Backbone as JSON, one array per atom type, in Angstrom:
{
  "sequence": "MMLTPEILEACYRAGAFPMADGYGRIEFYRSNPRSVLELDSLRVSKSLARVIRKGIYEVHVNRDFEAVIRACADRDETWINAEIIAGFMRLHLAGKAHTVEAYRDDKLAGGLYGVALGGAFMGESMFSYRSDASKVCLVHLVERLRERGYVLLDCQIQNDHLASMGAVEIPEGQYLRRLDQALQLPRTFA",
  "N": [[-1.47, 11.21, -31.22], [-0.36, 8.45, -29.02], [-0.27, 8.16, -25.6], [1.79, 6.68, -24.21], [3.16, 4.3, -21.44], [5.66, 4.52, -21.49], [6.73, 6.67, -22.86], [5.07, 8.95, -21.25], [6.73, 8.54, -18.69], [9.19, 8.83, -19.68], [9.04, 11.68, -20.45], [8.64, 13.0, -17.8], [11.1, 12.34, -16.46], [12.45, 13.95, -17.81], [11.79, 16.22, -16.88], [9.7, 17.17, -17.55], [5.98, 17.81, -18.3], [2.87, 16.87, -19.28], [0.14, 18.51, -21.16], [-3.13, 18.87, -22.16], [-4.14, 21.16, -24.76], [-6.34, 24.13, -25.41], [-7.45, 22.69, -28.02], [-7.41, 20.2, -27.9], [-5.0, 19.32, -28.34], [-1.71, 17.51, -27.39], [0.5, 18.69, -25.46], [3.97, 19.2, -24.11], [5.16, 20.48, -21.08], [7.63, 22.22, -19.56], [8.56, 24.3, -16.6], [9.29, 27.44, -15.43], [9.77, 29.41, -12.85], [10.21, 25.99, -10.77], [7.29, 24.89, -8.91], [7.89, 23.25, -5.46], [6.84, 21.25, -2.92], [8.56, 21.12, 0.1], [9.27, 18.35, 1.96], [9.19, 18.41, 4.77], [8.35, 20.82, 5.23], [5.51, 21.18, 5.15], [2.75, 23.0, 5.68], [0.11, 22.84, 8.04], [-3.22, 23.82, 8.77], [-4.86, 24.75, 11.91], [-7.31, 24.3, 11.7], [-7.25, 22.22, 9.91], [-5.88, 20.41, 11.07], [-7.46, 19.81, 12.97], [-9.75, 18.57, 11.54], [-8.21, 16.41, 10.57], [-7.54, 15.24, 12.84], [-9.73, 14.31, 14.12], [-10.86, 12.32, 12.17], [-12.6, 12.52, 9.96], [-12.39, 11.86, 7.51], [-11.64, 9.0, 5.39], [-9.01, 7.33, 4.45], [-7.55, 6.3, 1.6], [-5.04, 4.52, -0.64], [-4.48, 4.27, -4.27], [-7.43, 3.31, -4.85], [-9.28, 3.88, -6.1], [-8.47, 4.78, -9.23], [-9.19, 5.64, -11.71], [-11.63, 7.14, -11.45], [-10.79, 9.21, -9.62], [-8.69, 10.55, -11.32], [-10.94, 11.14, -13.43], [-12.67, 13.04, -11.54], [-10.8, 15.05, -11.26], [-10.65, 16.03, -13.92], [-13.07, 16.84, -13.99], [-14.08, 19.97, -14.89], [-14.74, 23.54, -15.64], [-12.69, 24.61, -17.47], [-10.13, 22.7, -18.29], [-7.25, 20.87, -18.42], [-6.82, 18.16, -18.63], [-7.87, 15.88, -21.0], [-9.63, 13.2, -22.54], [-7.51, 11.62, -23.62], [-5.14, 12.21, -22.31], [-6.34, 11.07, -20.02], [-6.53, 8.55, -20.37], [-3.62, 7.81, -20.71], [-2.64, 8.1, -18.75], [-4.23, 6.4, -16.81], [-3.12, 3.95, -18.18], [-0.71, 4.32, -17.47], [-0.62, 4.0, -14.65], [-1.66, 1.4, -14.42], [0.78, 0.4, -14.94], [2.22, 0.52, -12.98], [3.26, 3.04, -12.32], [1.85, 5.48, -11.72], [-0.42, 6.97, -9.45], [-2.88, 7.22, -6.85], [-4.03, 9.22, -3.98], [-6.84, 9.23, -1.82], [-9.93, 10.77, -0.55], [-12.3, 9.38, 1.72], [-15.9, 9.82, 2.8], [-18.5, 8.67, 4.69], [-18.39, 6.28, 2.87], [-18.04, 7.28, 0.32], [-16.55, 8.71, -2.28], [-14.72, 11.6, -1.59], [-12.58, 13.26, -2.0], [-9.3, 14.05, -3.77], [-6.38, 12.99, -5.08], [-4.03, 13.16, -7.71], [-0.57, 11.33, -8.97], [2.68, 11.24, -10.45], [4.83, 8.5, -9.69], [8.67, 8.25, -9.36], [11.23, 6.56, -8.59], [12.83, 8.15, -6.06], [11.34, 10.39, -6.23], [8.06, 12.14, -6.52], [5.71, 13.07, -8.64], [3.48, 15.7, -8.62], [0.06, 15.75, -9.9], [-2.63, 16.39, -10.44], [-5.53, 17.77, -8.29], [-8.83, 17.33, -6.36], [-11.56, 18.63, -4.71], [-14.87, 17.2, -3.49], [-15.81, 17.57, -1.26], [-15.41, 19.63, 1.67], [-11.89, 20.19, 2.67], [-11.12, 17.75, 1.82], [-9.53, 17.41, -0.19], [-6.8, 18.49, 0.78], [-6.77, 17.18, 3.31], [-5.77, 14.6, 1.83], [-3.74, 15.68, 0.77], [-1.97, 16.18, 2.57], [-1.81, 13.21, 3.77], [-0.56, 12.28, 1.57], [1.99, 13.69, 1.66], [3.15, 12.44, 4.29], [3.49, 9.75, 3.79], [5.18, 9.91, 1.53], [7.15, 10.89, 3.18], [7.81, 8.81, 5.04], [8.65, 6.54, 3.2], [11.1, 7.51, 2.44], [11.08, 9.02, 0.34], [12.41, 12.13, -1.4], [11.62, 14.13, -2.93], [8.67, 16.18, -4.12], [7.02, 17.19, -6.48], [5.16, 20.11, -7.73], [5.09, 21.25, -9.87], [3.36, 24.02, -11.27], [3.25, 26.51, -9.35], [0.65, 27.84, -7.37], [-1.95, 29.52, -5.2], [-3.24, 27.62, -3.44], [-1.44, 25.37, -3.33], [0.86, 27.12, -2.23], [-0.07, 28.14, 0.19], [-0.03, 25.81, 1.6], [2.61, 25.53, 2.02], [4.36, 25.11, -0.47], [7.04, 26.09, -2.27], [8.79, 28.09, -4.96], [11.43, 27.22, -7.29], [14.12, 27.5, -8.91], [14.26, 26.2, -12.28], [17.14, 25.17, -13.52], [17.84, 24.07, -10.81], [15.59, 22.3, -9.54], [15.79, 20.28, -11.72], [18.46, 19.17, -11.29], [17.79, 18.46, -8.73], [15.72, 16.41, -9.12], [17.09, 14.59, -10.93], [18.94, 13.4, -8.97], [16.93, 12.36, -7.26], [15.5, 10.24, -9.08], [17.55, 8.21, -9.08], [17.42, 7.03, -6.59], [16.13, 4.16, -5.06], [12.94, 3.59, -4.57], [9.51, 2.59, -3.13], [6.1, 3.33, -4.18], [3.36, 2.21, -3.56]],
  "CA": [[-0.19, 10.18, -30.43], [-0.97, 7.74, -27.73], [0.58, 8.36, -24.56], [2.21, 5.48, -23.53], [3.61, 4.58, -20.11], [7.17, 4.88, -21.74], [6.63, 8.36, -23.39], [5.03, 9.55, -19.73], [7.93, 8.3, -18.1], [10.51, 9.8, -20.14], [8.45, 12.98, -20.02], [8.83, 13.06, -16.58], [12.41, 12.09, -16.04], [13.35, 15.03, -18.29], [11.4, 17.37, -16.02], [8.43, 17.88, -18.3], [4.5, 17.11, -17.94], [1.83, 16.91, -20.3], [-1.38, 19.29, -20.81], [-3.83, 19.04, -23.64], [-4.44, 22.44, -25.02], [-7.78, 24.16, -25.66], [-7.9, 22.19, -29.1], [-7.27, 18.58, -27.55], [-3.67, 18.62, -28.72], [-1.1, 17.34, -26.1], [1.95, 19.49, -25.33], [4.72, 18.57, -22.96], [5.67, 21.91, -20.83], [8.5, 22.57, -18.28], [7.92, 25.45, -15.74], [10.56, 28.18, -14.59], [10.32, 28.53, -11.43], [9.22, 25.1, -10.46], [6.97, 24.67, -7.73], [7.87, 22.11, -4.85], [6.43, 21.17, -1.53], [9.4, 20.39, 1.02], [8.61, 17.22, 2.8], [9.46, 18.75, 6.22], [8.02, 22.56, 5.39], [4.05, 21.24, 4.92], [2.04, 23.82, 6.44], [-1.35, 22.33, 8.2], [-3.46, 25.11, 9.61], [-5.24, 24.09, 13.2], [-8.67, 23.57, 11.39], [-7.2, 21.01, 8.89], [-5.2, 19.42, 11.52], [-8.73, 18.79, 13.61], [-10.28, 17.71, 10.57], [-7.27, 15.02, 10.66], [-7.62, 14.2, 14.21], [-11.49, 13.66, 13.99], [-10.75, 11.39, 11.53], [-13.66, 12.73, 9.06], [-12.51, 11.2, 6.07], [-11.01, 7.78, 5.39], [-8.3, 7.66, 3.27], [-6.98, 5.17, 1.04], [-4.43, 4.73, -1.75], [-4.91, 3.74, -5.51], [-8.51, 2.57, -4.18], [-10.29, 4.01, -7.24], [-7.55, 5.44, -10.17], [-10.16, 6.29, -12.58], [-12.64, 7.87, -10.77], [-9.86, 10.44, -8.84], [-8.33, 11.6, -12.48], [-11.92, 11.9, -14.02], [-13.02, 14.29, -10.74], [-9.96, 15.92, -11.25], [-10.71, 16.64, -15.46], [-14.39, 17.94, -14.47], [-14.22, 21.44, -14.32], [-15.04, 24.07, -16.87], [-11.29, 24.47, -17.78], [-9.14, 21.65, -18.14], [-6.04, 20.41, -19.08], [-7.09, 16.76, -18.95], [-8.62, 15.12, -21.69], [-9.68, 11.38, -22.8], [-6.25, 10.77, -24.04], [-4.41, 12.21, -20.81], [-6.74, 10.15, -18.83], [-6.19, 6.93, -21.0], [-2.51, 7.27, -20.63], [-2.28, 8.16, -17.04], [-4.53, 4.78, -16.49], [-2.19, 2.62, -18.53], [0.76, 4.41, -16.27], [-1.11, 3.07, -13.13], [-1.74, -0.18, -14.79], [2.15, -0.08, -15.15], [2.61, 0.63, -11.5], [3.93, 4.54, -11.96], [0.92, 6.59, -11.4], [-1.03, 6.81, -7.97], [-4.01, 8.39, -6.24], [-4.45, 9.25, -2.43], [-8.4, 9.52, -2.07], [-10.53, 10.63, 0.78], [-13.75, 9.0, 1.52], [-16.59, 10.05, 3.71], [-19.55, 7.64, 4.06], [-18.16, 5.45, 1.64], [-18.33, 7.85, -1.13], [-15.26, 9.89, -3.02], [-15.0, 13.17, -1.21], [-11.61, 14.07, -2.73], [-8.19, 13.01, -3.96], [-5.22, 13.59, -5.92], [-3.05, 11.76, -8.35], [0.53, 12.05, -9.58], [3.49, 10.15, -10.65], [6.02, 8.06, -8.41], [9.64, 7.71, -10.26], [12.36, 6.92, -8.09], [12.39, 9.24, -5.19], [10.82, 11.73, -6.79], [6.46, 12.32, -6.63], [5.32, 14.48, -9.43], [1.98, 15.85, -8.07], [-0.46, 16.2, -11.36], [-3.78, 17.33, -10.0], [-6.46, 17.28, -7.06], [-9.93, 17.99, -6.44], [-12.47, 18.41, -3.36], [-16.43, 17.25, -3.54], [-16.45, 18.24, 0.4], [-14.24, 20.67, 2.53], [-10.65, 20.0, 3.2], [-10.96, 16.71, 1.47], [-7.99, 17.24, -1.0], [-6.01, 19.0, 1.93], [-6.34, 15.82, 3.66], [-5.1, 14.07, 0.69], [-2.01, 16.02, 0.27], [-1.2, 15.56, 4.0], [-1.28, 11.89, 3.72], [0.5, 11.97, 0.71], [3.33, 14.07, 2.32], [3.42, 11.38, 5.47], [3.62, 8.65, 2.98], [6.41, 10.25, 1.09], [8.44, 11.06, 4.19], [7.73, 7.18, 5.58], [9.06, 5.65, 2.3], [12.11, 8.11, 1.8], [11.19, 10.22, -1.22], [13.2, 13.26, -1.48], [11.16, 15.42, -4.2], [7.44, 16.6, -4.18], [6.82, 18.45, -7.57], [4.08, 20.48, -7.65], [4.68, 21.85, -11.31], [3.19, 25.27, -11.24], [2.56, 27.15, -7.96], [-1.11, 28.49, -6.96], [-2.38, 29.84, -3.78], [-3.38, 26.57, -2.63], [-0.37, 24.96, -3.03], [1.71, 27.84, -1.45], [-0.98, 27.91, 1.38], [0.31, 24.74, 2.38], [3.78, 25.24, 2.18], [4.86, 24.89, -1.7], [7.82, 27.1, -2.86], [9.28, 27.96, -6.39], [12.82, 27.0, -7.21], [14.83, 27.92, -10.02], [14.26, 25.15, -13.27], [18.02, 24.04, -13.25], [18.02, 23.49, -9.47], [14.81, 21.41, -9.71], [16.24, 19.08, -12.47], [19.74, 18.46, -10.49], [17.18, 17.53, -7.43], [14.87, 15.48, -10.01], [18.29, 13.92, -11.51], [19.28, 12.89, -7.78], [15.84, 11.72, -6.92], [15.32, 9.08, -10.0], [18.49, 7.3, -8.69], [16.89, 6.24, -5.46], [15.04, 2.98, -5.17], [11.73, 3.63, -3.9], [8.37, 2.08, -3.83], [4.98, 4.11, -3.4], [2.17, 1.63, -3.03]],
  "C": [[-0.94, 9.76, -29.01], [0.21, 7.9, -26.8], [0.65, 7.39, -23.85], [2.95, 5.6, -22.34], [5.15, 4.83, -20.36], [7.14, 6.26, -22.3], [6.3, 9.19, -21.98], [6.33, 9.57, -19.04], [9.47, 9.06, -18.54], [9.99, 11.09, -19.95], [9.14, 13.34, -18.84], [10.23, 12.97, -15.72], [13.08, 13.14, -16.79], [12.75, 16.06, -18.03], [10.31, 18.15, -16.82], [6.81, 17.17, -17.93], [3.67, 17.44, -19.14], [0.73, 17.36, -19.91], [-1.74, 19.35, -22.05], [-4.3, 20.6, -23.6], [-6.06, 22.42, -25.14], [-8.62, 23.16, -27.13], [-7.9, 20.44, -28.88], [-5.9, 18.1, -27.98], [-2.8, 18.49, -27.37], [0.25, 17.76, -26.44], [2.98, 19.25, -24.12], [5.49, 20.43, -22.39], [6.92, 21.47, -19.77], [7.84, 23.87, -17.87], [9.08, 26.18, -15.25], [10.09, 29.43, -13.92], [9.45, 27.24, -11.65], [8.83, 25.0, -8.95], [7.11, 23.19, -6.95], [7.26, 22.03, -3.33], [7.89, 20.52, -0.8], [8.7, 19.61, 1.91], [8.36, 17.64, 4.09], [9.03, 20.35, 6.42], [6.47, 22.36, 5.0], [3.61, 21.86, 6.25], [0.57, 23.13, 6.8], [-2.03, 23.43, 8.94], [-4.4, 24.25, 10.78], [-6.56, 23.48, 12.78], [-8.41, 22.27, 10.5], [-6.71, 19.96, 10.17], [-6.52, 18.92, 12.73], [-9.39, 18.08, 13.09], [-9.69, 15.99, 10.64], [-7.58, 14.45, 11.58], [-9.02, 13.44, 14.36], [-11.72, 12.27, 12.93], [-12.12, 11.0, 10.34], [-13.62, 12.03, 7.92], [-11.63, 9.89, 6.32], [-10.17, 8.04, 4.38], [-7.24, 6.44, 2.56], [-6.17, 5.43, -0.36], [-4.4, 3.82, -2.85], [-6.34, 2.66, -5.1], [-9.57, 2.63, -5.62], [-9.6, 5.21, -8.38], [-8.51, 6.59, -10.87], [-11.17, 7.31, -12.3], [-11.85, 9.27, -9.97], [-9.74, 11.25, -10.45], [-9.99, 12.03, -13.47], [-12.81, 13.35, -13.11], [-11.89, 15.36, -11.15], [-10.13, 16.46, -13.05], [-12.08, 17.51, -15.5], [-14.56, 18.88, -13.7], [-14.4, 22.09, -15.54], [-13.93, 24.15, -17.74], [-10.75, 23.88, -17.33], [-8.17, 21.18, -18.73], [-5.74, 19.03, -19.28], [-8.25, 16.02, -20.01], [-8.68, 13.91, -21.94], [-8.29, 11.18, -23.12], [-5.26, 10.92, -22.83], [-4.92, 11.25, -19.92], [-6.27, 8.6, -19.18], [-4.66, 6.73, -20.71], [-2.2, 7.23, -19.33], [-2.7, 6.5, -16.77], [-3.66, 4.14, -17.17], [-0.55, 3.17, -17.37], [0.51, 3.7, -15.21], [-1.1, 1.76, -13.44], [-0.09, -0.67, -14.58], [3.06, -0.1, -13.68], [3.27, 2.0, -11.02], [3.07, 5.64, -11.49], [-0.1, 6.37, -10.65], [-1.91, 7.77, -7.75], [-3.95, 8.41, -4.95], [-5.81, 9.7, -2.78], [-9.01, 9.3, -0.5], [-11.92, 10.71, 0.6], [-14.53, 9.57, 2.92], [-18.21, 9.42, 3.19], [-19.3, 6.69, 3.13], [-18.04, 6.28, 0.47], [-16.86, 8.87, -1.25], [-15.51, 10.94, -2.67], [-13.68, 13.97, -1.84], [-10.28, 13.43, -3.05], [-7.1, 13.65, -4.95], [-4.54, 12.23, -7.1], [-1.45, 12.07, -8.94], [1.41, 10.67, -10.03], [4.89, 9.61, -10.01], [7.0, 7.4, -9.31], [10.96, 7.76, -9.16], [12.11, 7.54, -6.63], [11.55, 10.25, -5.07], [8.6, 11.21, -6.82], [6.21, 13.51, -7.21], [3.62, 14.49, -9.39], [1.18, 16.33, -9.79], [-1.74, 17.13, -11.06], [-4.58, 17.0, -8.82], [-7.84, 17.85, -7.31], [-10.7, 17.47, -4.95], [-14.09, 18.61, -3.91], [-16.79, 18.0, -1.99], [-15.45, 19.03, 0.85], [-13.01, 20.0, 3.0], [-10.1, 18.87, 2.64], [-9.59, 16.56, 0.63], [-6.73, 17.91, -0.2], [-5.8, 17.41, 2.5], [-5.55, 14.73, 2.96], [-3.7, 14.36, 0.42], [-1.25, 15.87, 1.69], [-0.46, 14.11, 4.12], [-0.54, 11.65, 2.81], [2.14, 12.35, 1.29], [4.02, 13.48, 3.56], [3.94, 10.22, 4.74], [5.1, 8.64, 2.31], [7.66, 10.03, 1.93], [8.85, 9.44, 4.79], [8.69, 6.45, 4.48], [10.28, 6.19, 1.61], [12.27, 8.7, 0.45], [11.68, 11.55, -0.47], [12.39, 14.26, -2.09], [9.79, 15.28, -3.94], [7.11, 17.65, -5.3], [5.77, 18.71, -7.92], [3.7, 21.36, -8.82], [4.7, 23.4, -11.26], [2.43, 25.87, -10.08], [1.19, 28.1, -8.24], [-1.11, 28.95, -5.61], [-2.52, 29.05, -3.15], [-2.45, 25.75, -2.26], [0.7, 25.86, -2.13], [0.95, 28.1, 0.02], [-0.32, 26.69, 2.03], [1.68, 24.42, 2.44], [4.75, 25.18, 0.64], [5.83, 26.47, -2.1], [8.29, 27.21, -4.15], [10.9, 27.8, -5.98], [13.06, 26.96, -8.68], [14.68, 26.65, -10.93], [15.67, 24.17, -12.92], [18.11, 23.34, -11.82], [17.18, 22.13, -9.33], [15.28, 20.12, -10.51], [17.3, 18.53, -12.25], [18.86, 17.93, -9.43], [16.39, 16.35, -8.23], [16.08, 14.08, -10.11], [18.7, 12.79, -10.25], [17.97, 11.9, -7.46], [15.63, 10.12, -7.33], [16.41, 8.06, -9.58], [18.12, 6.68, -7.65], [15.88, 5.17, -5.87], [14.05, 3.03, -4.22], [10.22, 3.12, -4.24], [6.89, 2.77, -3.09], [3.71, 3.63, -2.69], [2.93, 0.18, -2.37]]
}
């Protein structure tokens, strides 16, 4: 199956997300509970606040989408295969998938990517080559979403890293109601 922008958008609008299994097959998943990061509940440690204040990283949006998604896929176990990369590249060209990237000495140091629909941003994956780079990107993402009137940051599946930054789990039904409301909002990410 080719992951077209239309298939991916329908997937996210239904509250699902794609992942490749160990055999390369793409399946669509929903999680219950669902991990979300409330935009007013982001936790920034003192050390991370210092890194941001010092301007150690230069942050850009959509500068090198392909490099970010490939870096997210470059790990021993990954759900991001070639078809996922190609599908999200097409979604990016359609203006609905975006990256936040951290650079140091003009080299990519970390980043994240996700999907923006209405007032919702569905975070997909993040990576760091250097300390705190992905966290800097997450802080920048939250600031951008707040500034532009977004109301939902979907993190999909909770993990310790997301929890440390303030992500919480909510029941799937609540998530789907919030998603439906967010999708009605006219918002622009880039």
